[in-house]
Wavefront OBJ file of the C-alpha trace (Angstrom):
o trace
v 113.111 34.316 199.204
v 115.865 31.863 198.335
v 115.386 32.601 194.620
v 115.690 36.371 195.161
v 118.949 35.949 197.076
v 120.242 33.658 194.331
v 119.446 36.324 191.710
v 121.196 38.991 193.795
v 124.273 36.800 194.078
v 124.310 36.272 190.298
v 123.855 39.997 189.713
v 126.642 40.748 192.178
v 128.902 38.362 190.310
v 127.944 40.022 187.012
v 128.768 43.483 188.403
v 132.133 42.241 189.710
v 133.054 40.609 186.402
v 131.989 43.655 184.380
v 133.963 45.993 186.615
v 137.001 43.714 186.358
v 136.859 43.425 182.556
v 135.893 47.001 181.650
v 138.511 49.687 182.327
v 135.839 52.408 182.489
v 134.002 50.844 185.428
v 135.198 50.128 188.955
v 133.801 48.580 192.116
v 135.610 48.866 195.453
v 134.635 45.427 196.707
v 132.103 42.665 196.830
v 129.880 44.495 199.304
v 129.716 47.508 196.987
v 128.960 45.180 194.056
v 126.128 43.655 196.091
v 124.722 47.119 196.830
v 124.989 48.020 193.121
v 123.147 44.813 192.199
v 120.404 45.505 194.733
v 119.989 49.151 193.691
v 119.903 48.216 189.995
v 117.335 45.541 190.824
v 115.163 48.039 192.682
v 115.437 50.546 189.835
v 114.584 47.878 187.265
v 111.607 46.732 189.324
v 110.010 50.060 190.221
v 111.322 52.862 188.006
v 112.101 51.172 184.689
v 108.501 50.117 183.894
v 107.273 53.693 184.303
v 110.130 55.133 182.246
v 109.644 52.458 179.583
v 105.975 53.357 179.200
v 106.764 57.069 179.033
v 109.440 56.527 176.385
v 107.499 53.935 174.394
v 107.142 56.144 171.285
v 110.897 56.791 171.148
v 111.637 53.112 171.748
v 109.250 52.133 168.955
v 110.904 54.590 166.572
v 114.375 53.257 167.371
v 113.220 49.626 167.362
v 114.029 49.232 171.064
v 117.556 50.599 170.976
v 116.526 53.526 173.175
v 116.053 51.044 176.023
v 119.849 50.643 176.025
v 120.126 54.394 176.617
v 117.680 54.105 179.513
v 119.749 51.276 181.036
v 122.932 53.336 180.697
v 121.256 56.277 182.418
v 120.188 53.991 185.257
v 123.787 52.785 185.648
v 124.921 56.414 185.784
v 122.234 57.058 188.420
v 123.576 54.187 190.514
v 127.066 55.657 190.070
v 125.821 58.871 191.679
v 124.241 57.166 194.694
v 126.500 54.209 195.526
v 129.841 55.156 197.027
v 132.619 52.928 195.711
v 131.048 52.341 192.288
v 132.175 54.414 189.337
v 131.641 54.491 185.579
v 133.728 56.866 183.487
v 130.888 58.268 181.384
v 127.826 57.514 179.306
v 129.513 55.125 176.858
v 131.120 53.109 179.638
v 127.748 52.976 181.403
v 126.177 51.704 178.176
v 128.850 49.036 177.729
v 128.622 48.134 181.433
v 124.833 47.706 181.280
v 125.039 45.518 178.151
v 127.850 43.464 179.683
v 125.985 42.933 182.972
v 122.814 42.024 181.073
v 124.664 39.435 178.993
v 126.351 37.911 182.041
v 123.022 37.788 183.906
v 121.378 36.162 180.892
v 124.061 33.475 180.636
v 124.172 32.756 184.374
v 120.398 32.723 184.834
v 120.040 30.221 182.004
v 122.435 27.878 183.820
v 120.041 27.439 186.756
l 1 2 3 4 5 6 7 8 9 10 11 12 13 14 15 16 17 18 19 20 21 22 23 24 25 26 27 28 29 30 31 32 33 34 35 36 37 38 39 40 41 42 43 44 45 46 47 48 49 50 51 52 53 54 55 56 57 58 59 60 61 62 63 64 65 66 67 68 69 70 71 72 73 74 75 76 77 78 79 80 81 82 83 84 85 86 87 88 89 90 91 92 93 94 95 96 97 98 99 100 101 102 103 104 105 106 107 108 109 110 111
């Protein structure tokens, strides 16, 4: 349980940093960033595996780049459901998802 909370805190930090750095993304506060991190975590745990299997042929054809499109669409989905979180369009969602992934990668490797 402690590890899950630690990952949520790191993801929250990644969302806050990405929203601060990217002009096309905004978060209204740390609580909203925490909700975004939790919702993205739930989507990545339950929905992404199913979508990844369904889009496996397209991902194979594009050498995995289509997974970036899937991540951007998930960020746009979170934008629709979480009040106080906004991305300005598909390209900002794509940049946001890559940025958050990179920050999560760096911070998770520090533990």
